[in-house]
N, C-alpha and C positions, 0 to 999 in steps of 0.2 A: 283376591289374588292379583288382579290387575293393578290395584293400588300399590301393592308391594313391588311388582315388576316395574311400575313407573318410577317408584322411588329408587330402585336399584339402578336402572338405566340412567336416570338423571344424575344421581350421585357419581356414577362411574364416568359420565360425560364431564362433569365438573372437575372431578379429581384428575381424570386423564388430561384435561385441558391445561390445568394449572401445573401439573407435573411436566407436561411437555414444554410449557412456557419457561419454567425454571431451568430445565435442562438445555433448552435453546439459548437462554441467557448465559449459562455457564459455558456452552460450546463457543458462542461468539466471543465471550471474554477470554477464553483460553486462546482462541485463534488470534485475537488482537495482541495478547500478551506475547505470543510466539513471534508475531511480526515485529514487535518493538523490542524484543530480546530483553525483557525486564528481569528475568531470573538470573541469579548469580550462583554458579556451582560452588563457589567458595563459602557462601553463607548458608545455603540449604540444599538438600538433594534436588536433582533435576526431576521434579514432579510434573512440570508443564512440558508436554511433548505432543507430537502428532498423534500418537496412539490414544492419548486421553481425549484429544479434540475429536477424533473419529469415533471413539466410544460414546462420548456424550451426544454427538450428533445422531448416532444410531439409536440410542435410547430415546432421544427426543422424537425421532421419526416413529418409533414403535408406539409411544404414548399418543402421538397425533393420530395414528391409526385406531387406537382404542377410543379416543375422543370422537372421531368421525363415526365409527361403527356404533357407539352407544347413542349418539344423536340420531343416527339413521334408524335404529330399531326402537327408539323410544316411542311408546304409544301415545304419549301426551303431546309431543310436538308434531307428529305426523309428517315428518320431512320425507319426501320422496327422493329417489336417487338424483333427479335433476336439480332439486333444491340444494342438495349437498355438494354436487360436483360441477354445477354450471353456475357461473357468476350472474347475479342480478335476476335470478329466477325465484328465489325464496321471497315470500311475502313478509317474513319475520326479519325486521331490521335489514332491509335489502342491501344497503351499502356496506354495512359492517360485515355481513355474511360474505359478500363478494370479496372484500379485502382478505378474509381468511382463506377463501378458495384460491385466490391468486397467489397468496403466500404458500399454499400447499403445492401448487404446480411449480413455482419457482424453486422450492426446496427439492422437489423431484428432479428438476432439470440440473440443479447443482450436484445432486447425488449421482446422476448419470454422467455428468462431466468428470466427476472424480474417477469413475470406473473407466472412462474413455481417455483418461489423461495420457497414457502412453501413445495414443493415436493422434489426439488433437494437439499435443505439445503443452509445455509448461506455460507459454505466453497466453494462449486462449483459455487454459484452465484457470489461470490467475485472474483473467478478466471476468470470467463467469463466476468465480468464487467471491468476487466483490459484491455480487448480488445478495450474499448472505445478510448484509446489513439491511437491504431492502426487505428480505424475508422477516427479519427481526422487527423492523418498523411496522410492516403490514400486520404481523401477528400481534404486536402490542396494541395497535388500533382495533384489531378484531376482538381481542379479549376484553378490552375496555368497553367497547361499544355493544357487545352482545352478552357479556358475562352477567349473570344474575347476582354475583357476589361483588360487583365492582364497588358498591357503596360501603362495603364492610372495611373495617380498619386494617385487617390482615391482608386483604387483597390490595388495598391502596399501598400498604407497606411493601408488598412484593413488587408492584409496579414502580414505586419510587426507587427502591434499592437497585432494581434491575436497570432502570434508566440512568441512574447516577454511575453505576459500575461500567456499563457499556459506553456511556457518553464520555466519561473521563478517560477510558482507555483509547477511545477513538480520537479524542483531542490530542492525547500524547502521541498517538501514531502519526497524526498529521504534522505535529510539531517536529518529531524526529525526521520524518521524510523531508520537510522543508530544510532542516539543518543539514541533511546529507546532500541535498541539491546545491546548497550554498557552498559546501566544501568542494564539490566537484566542478563548480562553475569557475572558469578562469577569470582573473581580475582584468579589468579594462583600463588600468592605469597606464598612461603613456610611458614607454620605455625611455631611458635616459639616452639621448643621442649626443654623440661627441660634437663639441663646438667646431665649426669649420676653421681650418687653418687661416691665419690672416693673409690677406692678398699681398703679394709682393708689389713693391713700388715700381713704377715704370722706369725710373731712372736707376734702379738697382741692378736690372738685368745686364746692361752693357758693361758694368764693372767687372763681371766675371771673365769677360773675353780678354781684356788687357792682362789680368792676373794669369790667365792660362798662357797667353802669348809670352808674357814676361818670363814665366817659369820655363816654357819651352826654349826661349832664347838663352836663358842661363844654362840649361842643360846642353844646348848646342855649343855655347862658348866653352864650357868645361871640356866637351869632347874635342873641340879644335885645339885647346891648350894641351891636352894629352897627346894629340897626334903630332904636334910640332916637334917634340924631342925625338920621336920615332923617325920623322923625316930627316932630321939633322943627323941621326945616327946612320941612316942609309947612305946619305951623302958622304 
């Protein structure tokens, strides 16, 4: 009876772990796709949305709980609560187990930040949400380092496909962010300044005075010429 129970708990732990990892991969991929705006409503329906991202994250969390519970009650491994929930306590592949525990706590913190988003604000929520990539990296290292099926072809295929999918979307996200920054950055090219007006010659300034005086004299002479007939008439 104990042998059957050991088989059930170990198989449930393995299945729960891989299912949680696949769902985590899909959740991260959908989140990156949403941030890069890859989908086009003109070509296909809007299947990628925040509801799908949250649903995949919730399912992944549930299967992580199944994985942790199955490992905890497994009579073969004999993991105590401290070995399951405290990093660097387990004697079985200590480092890889610690990475998984840290990923678990980071995932819980991100989930709590999502619930507290109306209070902490969008900026802090977005900063904490970036830690999802850290959760994915730690979870990948944990499953590769502690998984008993890592050497199988199907497990390696899951890891490779997951890494290529998330890595390509992350690179695309970084490239699009760099392009947007370049568009919003003002150019530093010097503006065209008008050429200064040529300086006047020193000998050209006095010429305007005689012209002005001569013009004034001509006007005065015309005025005197018009006044002379009037004076003659008066006489």
